C-alpha positions as CSV (number, residue, x, y, z in Angstrom):
1,M,0.1,-0.1,-0.1
2,I,1.4,3.6,-1.0
3,R,-0.1,6.5,0.8
4,E,0.7,10.1,2.1
5,V,2.0,9.7,5.7
6,K,0.4,11.6,8.3
7,R,2.5,13.6,10.9
8,E,1.7,11.4,13.8
9,E,2.9,8.3,11.8
10,I,6.4,10.0,11.5
11,P,7.8,7.9,14.3
12,D,6.9,4.7,12.7
13,C,8.3,6.1,9.5
14,V,11.6,6.6,11.2
15,S,11.6,3.1,13.0
16,L,10.9,1.6,9.5
17,I,13.6,3.4,7.8
18,K,16.2,2.7,10.6
19,K,15.2,-1.0,10.9
20,A,15.5,-1.3,7.0
21,F,19.0,0.2,6.9
22,L,20.3,-1.7,9.8
23,T,20.2,-4.9,7.9
24,V,22.6,-3.3,5.2
25,A,24.9,-1.8,8.1
26,D,25.1,-5.4,9.8
27,E,25.9,-6.9,6.3
28,F,28.6,-4.4,5.6
29,G,30.0,-4.0,8.9
30,F,28.9,-0.3,9.4
31,T,28.6,1.1,13.0
32,E,27.5,4.5,14.2
33,E,31.3,5.0,14.9
34,N,32.7,4.3,11.7
35,A,29.7,5.5,9.4
36,P,27.8,8.0,11.5
37,R,26.1,9.5,8.3
38,F,24.7,6.3,7.2
39,T,21.0,6.3,7.1
40,A,20.5,3.6,9.7
41,F,22.3,5.9,12.3
42,A,21.5,9.5,10.8
43,T,17.6,9.2,10.5
44,N,15.8,10.5,13.5
45,M,12.7,12.5,14.2
46,E,14.4,15.9,13.8
47,S,16.1,15.1,10.6
48,F,13.0,13.5,9.2
49,L,10.8,16.5,9.9
50,E,13.4,19.0,8.8
51,Q,13.9,17.3,5.4
52,S,10.3,17.1,5.0
53,S,9.6,20.7,5.7
54,L,12.0,21.6,2.9
55,L,9.9,20.1,0.4
56,P,7.4,22.5,-1.6
57,S,3.8,22.3,-0.4
58,S,2.8,20.5,-3.4
59,Y,4.8,17.5,-2.4
60,S,3.9,14.8,0.1
61,V,6.1,12.4,2.1
62,V,4.9,8.9,1.1
63,L,6.3,5.6,2.2
64,W,5.1,2.0,1.3
65,F,4.1,0.0,4.4
66,P,3.8,-3.8,3.8
67,S,0.7,-5.0,5.2
68,S,2.5,-7.3,7.6
69,Y,4.7,-4.5,9.1
70,R,4.0,-3.7,12.7
71,T,5.9,-1.0,14.8
72,A,6.3,-3.5,17.8
73,N,8.6,-5.5,15.4
């Protein structure tokens, strides 16, 4: 499913992005110490909100959430 993300869902989005990129970090041996700007470590609420606020008002933040995704994972 693809749809516009609501502001109250941003913490879930940040969690999903971090979790997805952590698999890559683990595979390649990236850590917060040796790759602090890697997406898994650099994504947080503040950066996500800042980046989305830079988009023109005609744009929306859209993420795909698999139907099986649960934030408690």
